[in-house]
N, C-alpha and C positions, 0 to 999 in steps of 0.2 A: 330667716332662720327663727325657729321657735326657741326663744331664750329660756323658756320655762324648763326645757329639757336639760339645760346645762347650768342653770343658776342655783339649783338646789344643792346645798352642801350635803345634806342627809335627808333622805325621804323615809316615810314610815314603812317599816318592813312587814311582810306578810308571810304566812306559812301555808303549806298545802301538802297533798299526798298524791302519789301516782295512781291513776285509774286505768291507763292504757299505755302500752309500749310497743313501738314499731322500730326496731333498730335503735339508732341514736335519737329518734323522735319520741318524746314522752308527752302524754297528756296528763295534766295535773289539775286537780280540783283544789281551789284555794279559798282562803278567807281574807277579807280586807280588800285592798286595792293595789293593783300593780300596773305597769305600763309597758308598752311595746319596747323591745330592746333591753329590758332589765335583766341583770345578771341573777341567776338562781343557782343555788348549791344543792345538789342531790346527795343526801346522807346515806352512805352505803358501807356497812361493816367497818365503821370507824373512819371511813374516807369521806371526803367531800368532792364531788365531781362538778366542775364548772359547766354552766349551760347558759343559754340566752333565750328569752321569751320572743317567739316569732309570730304568735297569733293568740288573740284573746277573744273568747266567745262566752259571754255571761260570766259564770263563776269557774270556768275551765280555761286553762291556758295550754298551748302547745309549746314545748321548749326543745331546742336542739342541744344535745349534750356534746361537749368537745372531747369526751373520753369514751373508752369502751364501756358499754352499758351492761356487760355480763353481771348477773346477780340482782339486777333491778327487778322488783316484783310489785304486785298490787299492794298499795299502802306504804311503799317506800317514802319516807318524809322528804319534803323539799322546802328549802328556806329561800325566800326572795330577799335580795340584799337592799333593794331600793335604789341601786345605782346602775347606770348604763355600763356597757362594756367600754372600758377606758384604757388609754395609753398613759403610762407614767413618763413624764417629760422633765428632763433636767440634765445637769452635767454628768457625763459618764456614759452617754448613749453610744458615742463613737467607739468603734472597735468591738462592740458587743455582738454576741451571737445569741439570738433568742428564738423562741417558737412563736406561733401565731397568737398566743395569749401573753406574749412578752416574758415568758419564763427564761431566765438565763441558762442556756443548755449546759454550759460548762459547770456552773454551780450545782445544777440538778444532778449531773453525772457524778460530781464529787460527793454529793449527799446520798445518792441512791444507787450508784453503780452505773455500768454502761447500758443495762436494760432498764429503761425508765418505767417505773411503776405508775399507776393511776393516782390522781389526787394530790400530786405534789406541786405546789405553787410557791415560788420564791420571788422576792422583790427584784426587779430588773436592774436597779441602781444600787451602788455601794453606799450604804448609810454610815459606814465607818470612816470612809476616806474624807480627808480635809481638803477643801478647795480654797484657793486664795481669792477672797471676795474683795472687789474694788467698787465702792459706792459711786453712783452717777447722779441719782436724784438727791434732792435736798429737802429738809423739813419745810413744809408749806407748799411744796410743788403740787399742782393738780394733775393727776394722771388718769389715763384710761387703759383698758385692756390692751396688752401688748407693749405698753410703754416701758422703757428700760429703767430699772431701778438700780442696777449694778451689773458688773461683768466679772467673769472668771475665765482664765485661760484653759481651754480644752484642746490639748495638742497645740496647733498653731492658730486656732480660731479663738476669737473673743466670744465666749458663750454668754449671751445676754440673759440676765435674770430679769424676767419681765413680770409686770402685773398680770396675774393669771387671767387667761382668756375667758374664764367662767365669771369674771367680775365685770358685769355690764354697768354702764353709767360712769360717772366721774367720782374720783376718790382724792382725798387730800393726804399727803404723806405727813404723819405725825411723829414718826421716829424712824431712823435708819441706822443700821449697825456700822461701826467704823471698819476700815480696811483690816483684813486679817484672814486667818485660815479657819474655816468652819465646815461642819458637815452639812449635807443638803437638807436635813430636817431641822436645822437651827433657824430660829426666827431672825431674819436679817432686816425686816422692815415692818412697820405697822401703818395701816392706812385707815382713814375714816370715811364712811360713805355719806351720802346726802342726808340720811336719817340719823346721823350721829353715832352709828355703831362702828366699833373699831374691829379691824381684821388683821390677823397675823399672816405675814408672807414669808415663805421659805424659798429655797432654791428649786424645789420640786413642785410641779403642778400636774394636774390630770385633765384629760380631755376625751370626750366620747369619740370613738374612732369612726363612727358612721356619720358624723356631722362635720362638714368641711371646716377646717381651721383657717379662717381668712380674716385679717384685719389690715385693711389698706385698699388702695384703688387698683383695680385690674387695668393693665395697659397692654398694648400690642407688643409681642416679641419683636425685637429689633436686632439681636445679636446671634450669629450662628454659633453652633456648638461644634468645636473641633474634636474629631474622633480619631484622626490618624489613618482612617481607611479612605483611600482615594475614591472608591466607587460611591461612598456615602458623601464625603465632603464636596466632591465635584459634581457628580451626576444627581444624587438624591440627598441634598443637604438637610440637616436638622437645625432647629432653632432652640436657643435656651428659652424654656417656657413653652415649647411646643409639645406635640405628641407624635408618636410613631408606633408602628407594629411590625413584627417580623414573622409572618406566617410561613410555614413550610412543613413538608412531610417529615416523619420520624427519621432521624439520622441525617438530616440535611444541614445541620450545623447551627441551629437556633441558639443552643446553649453556649456554644463556642463564640458565636457572635456577641452574645450578651456579656460573656466573660471579657471579651476584647473591649467592649464599650465601658464596662466597669473599671477596667485597668487604665485606659488611655484617654477617656473623655475629659475635656478641659472644663471640669466643674469642681466645686469645692467639696461637696458631699455626695456620696453614692449610697443609696439604699437598695439592697438586692433582696427580693422576695422570691423564695423558692416555694411556690404554692402548688404542691403536688408534683414537683419534679422528682426524678429518680434519685435516690439517696447517694448513689455512687458519684453522680455529677456534682452534687453539693459538697461531698467530701473532698473532691478535687479542688474546689474553690477554697475550702477551709485550710487545706494543706499549702496551697500556693500563695495566697494573699499575704500572710505574715512575712514572706520572704521576697516578694516582688517590690520593686522600687517604682514609685510614681515618677514618670519622666518630667512632670511639670514642677515638682517640689523636691525631689530627691529623698523623700521619706517613704516608709513602707506604706503600701496601699491600705492596710487595715486601719491606719490612723485617720482615714477619712471615710471609712466604710461601716455601715450597719448591715448585718446579714440576718434575715428572718427565714428560718427553716421550717417548712411544713411539708415534708417530703411525702411521696406517694405511700410510704409505709406508716405514716402517722394518721391520726383520725381525720376522716374526710371532711367533717363539719368545720374543722379549724381552718380550712383553706380560705373561706370567706373572711374570717377574722384576720388572717395573715395579710391578705391584700389591703384591708382597711388599716391595719396596724402600721404597715409599711408606709402608706401614703400620709398617715397622720404624723409620723415621725419626720417624714420629708417636709411636710407643711410647716412643722415646728421650726426647722432650721431655715426654711425660706423666710420666716418672719424675722430672722436675724440679718437679712440682707445678703444671704449666701445663695450661690447657684447650686441647685440640687438636682441629681438625676436619680429617678426611681425606676427600677427594672423589675418586671413581674414575669416569672417563668413557671408555668405558663397559664395564661388566662383561660385556656380551653379546659384545663383540669378544674379550675374554679367554677366554670360554667357547668361542668359535669356534676360537681357537688351540688350546685343549685338545682340541676335537673333531678338529682336523686332526692333531695329534700322536697322539691315540688311534688314529685310522685307520691311521697309519703303523706304529704298534706292533702292529697287527692284533688289538686288544682287541675283546671282544664289545661291540657298540654298544648303547646304551640308546635312550630315546625320541628321535626325530629325529636319530639317529646321534650324539648327545652321549654322552660316556663315562658309564658307570654310576655313577661316583663324583662326578659333577658336583654333586649336592646337598650332599654332604659337604664338598667343596672350598669351595663358596660359604659354607656354615655355618661352617667353620673360619676363613674370612676375616673374617666379621662378628663372630664370637665374640672376636676380638682387641680389640674396642672395650670400653668400660666405664670405671668410676670406680675408682681405686685409692687406698686410705688408706696413706700412706707412713709410714716409720719415724719421720720427724721431725715427724709430726702434720699435715703438709699433705696436700692431696688433689689428684690429677691426673686429668683426664678425657680420653677419646678418643672422639669422635663420628665414626661412619663412615657416609657416604652414597654410594650407588652409582647411577649412571644405567644404565638398562636399555633396550636398543634392540630390542624384539621385531619380527621381520619382519612387515610388514603391520599393525602395531599390535595383534597378537594376544596378549593377556595370558595366554592358556592355554598358551603354549609353555613348554618345560622351564626355561629360565633365569629367567623371570619367576616361575613357580610356586615354584621352589626358593628364590628370594630372598624371596618373600612369606612363606614359612614360618618365616623366622628374624628378619626385621626388626621394629622396633617401630612404624614409621610407613610408610604407603604414599601417596605423592604421585603419583597417576596423571594423566598429561597426555593430553588428547584432541585428535584432529584437528579436531573440530567447533569447540572453543573457540579453538584457534590460528588456524583459518581465519577465524573471526569477529573476530580481533584482540583477544581477551580475554587480557590479560596479568596475572599468569602464567596459563598454560593448564592449571593444575591443575583437574581436574574434581571439584567438591565432592560429586557424586553417587556417585562410585566410590572416592574417597580415604578413608582412615581413619588414626587414630593411637591407640595404646594408652596414650598419655601424658596424655590429656585430664583424667582425674580427678586425677592427681598435680599437673599444672600448675594445675588449678582450686583446689587447696588453697593453692598459693603465691600465687595472684592474688585470693583471697577478701578479703584486707584492702584491695584496691583497688576491688573491685566484688563485693559480696556475692552469692553464688549464681552465680559465674562459670560453673561446670560446667553448671548447669541452663540458663543462658542460651545456652550453646553448643549444648546438646542441642536446645533450642527452635528456635534458628536453623536447625539441620540439618533439623528436622521441617518448618519452614515452607518451606525450599528444596525439599524432596522433594514436599510437597503442591502447591507452586506449579508444579513441573515436571509433575506429573500433570494439573493443571488446564490448563496450557499445551498439552499434547498433546491434551486433550479439545477445547480451543478451536479447534485446527487442523481439527477435524472438523466441529463444530457451529457455530463462529463465536462472537463475543462475545454476539450476541443470544440464543443458546441456553444461555448460561452465567448462573447465578445471580449477583446483584450481590455477595453475600457471598463467593462463590468468586472473582469478579473482583478484589475488594479483596485477598484473600489472595495471588492471583497477582501483583498489583502490588507488594505488600510484598516478596515473594520477589525480584522483578525489581530493586527498589530496593536490597535487600541485596547482590545479586550485582553490580549495576552500580556502586554507590557505595562499597561496602566491600570486597568480595572482589577487585575489579579495581584495579590501580594503573598509573600512568603512569611507565614507566621513564625517560622523557626529561625529566621534571619534577624539579627538585632536591628539592622538598619531598615529593613523592608517591613518589619512587623508594625512599626509606627512611622508614618510618613508625615513630617511637619508641613504646615500649609505653605511655607515659603518654597519648599522643595516641590510640592504639588503644583504650584503656579509655574515653576521652572519647567517641570516635565510636561505640563499641559500646553505650554507655549510651544514646546518641541512637537507634541502630537499635532497641534493645529498647523504647524509649519508643514508637517507631512500631509495633512488633509488638503491644504491649499496648493501643494505642489502638483504640477502637471508633468508627471514622469513620462519619458519616451522610451518604450521598449520595442524590441523587434518581434518578440514572441512571448508566449506564456511562460516558458521555462526561464527566460531571462528575468522576467518580472518576479517569479517566485524565488529565484536565487538571490536577487537583490533584496527583497523584503525579508528573507531569512537572515541575511547578513545584518540588515538594519534592525531586525527584531533582537538579535543577540546583543548588539551594541546599546540599544535603548534599554533593554532589560538589565544590563550590567549597571546602568546608572542608578537603579533602585537599590543596589547593594553598597553604594558608595556614600561616604559622609558628605553631606551637602556643602559644607564650608571648606572642605579640603581642595587643594589645587588639583588633585587627581580627578575630582568630579568635573571641574571646569575644563580640564584638558579633554576628558572623554566627551563632554557635552559639545565642545567645539569640533571634535572629530566627527560626531554624528551630523552636525550642521553642514560640514564640508561634504560629507557623503550624500546628503540630500541635495545640496546645490549642484553637485557634480552630475547628477542624473536627471536634472530638470529638463 
């Protein structure tokens, strides 16, 4: 990492004026010195429009403006701030709803009305609220970036007040505030660097969003992430600190899947980034989350959630900043030893914004006119995930999942292919399954996960040979699909009875286990102990050698079996009624062996 990019408290500012304009891309002639990624403010009719330097050639810079550029003309003044595009980090981030530049949307709406005008930028954190500060460090302690100076309670979490990550090297604590209630801009500690210069520390700090925020040792993910979806937890598991993507055609349920993951995933913090998503779907989340209860804690979901909105109706240039803003906030909470899930919906619209800007920069286009650096940008984004072993012995994880919206559902297009090359799990949604109302519409025949063996080791104590059973279930699904296609041609009469039974087993597994009812309280979220119980039942059916006289008897038996197994999904696992129904299914299986 280039520490010069983040170690400067204040840089020398420069000025310039617009010489060319192409949409939200402006070419500016400037005096002095500027740097790549620097924030620039375009002065227009008493407003200041925020922008970012993306290219410098001689004494001219190209900047992308995060607002509508109507009215910009030759000679429009531009002021360079000397600072990179940064996230403001501190207590109060949870439950916040911000845009890609971290403007608090509710506060902006209160100040300017429902139709948000250009050029309004408000601080994302509340500088008037008092937080109960509890000191941890002592005078004389030698600290480094990320070391905990004190804590404050943010909801149910101990929010760590850390030595700012922009402070490289070692520092000595010379003074620390006693316990009490303070605002986030109150000096709560003073530290002295090796040169003898003293620095004031507050509860708030800033970090450039395009530079990874990492302080600690990267380690291999070892714990699975419980989502409550059987098709994911069993067939295509996810790891805390891992990566995954969910490509699918429009209307296949990508957003619904991400909403489920944000509701039910067993993590501490969820950061949801709507980078180009349709506004209506974001509004649904904003309406639901304050009233939904987290099944793991009993609190409302908003208490653990940060929502970043940059919908398709908002400036296209801010899609990139929203992606990086979200992952920077997620990294910040990972440094506190928390498990964080960051969801991006959808990375395709971010890539489209990159393509648009690349075209305006007149860069040599790659496949389908996407920039040649598309794959590296996507890889850099997902590489910011992972598990960190922290100095205090704790571990923090950041799991990153991105929805992909390939045009026409074509998984061979560049964004999907670039994503598949770097993620650890692929949850592919299909139009066929969504049209047949199979929820979730994850297609088990095209999806995969690199974490099956690792999760199998973790679940072996609950069900011996878990990994082998998952592989066997996948094999039966594929064989059943082949037999089903053959039956469409030759009919049931032309199919061997043994093949028919195998097909019915695959259908039962798909219908009774992989599918869930999102509108049923018990089936919408399936805890792992219930999944293990049901999966044991499914494997008992797989291993059974049923004896039938003809195809009709086989179909009739499996229809009865399907109904009884499906009913288990809607029962409370710990109740006696579930145990009685479970034993009834076991008896039915044993009776027809």
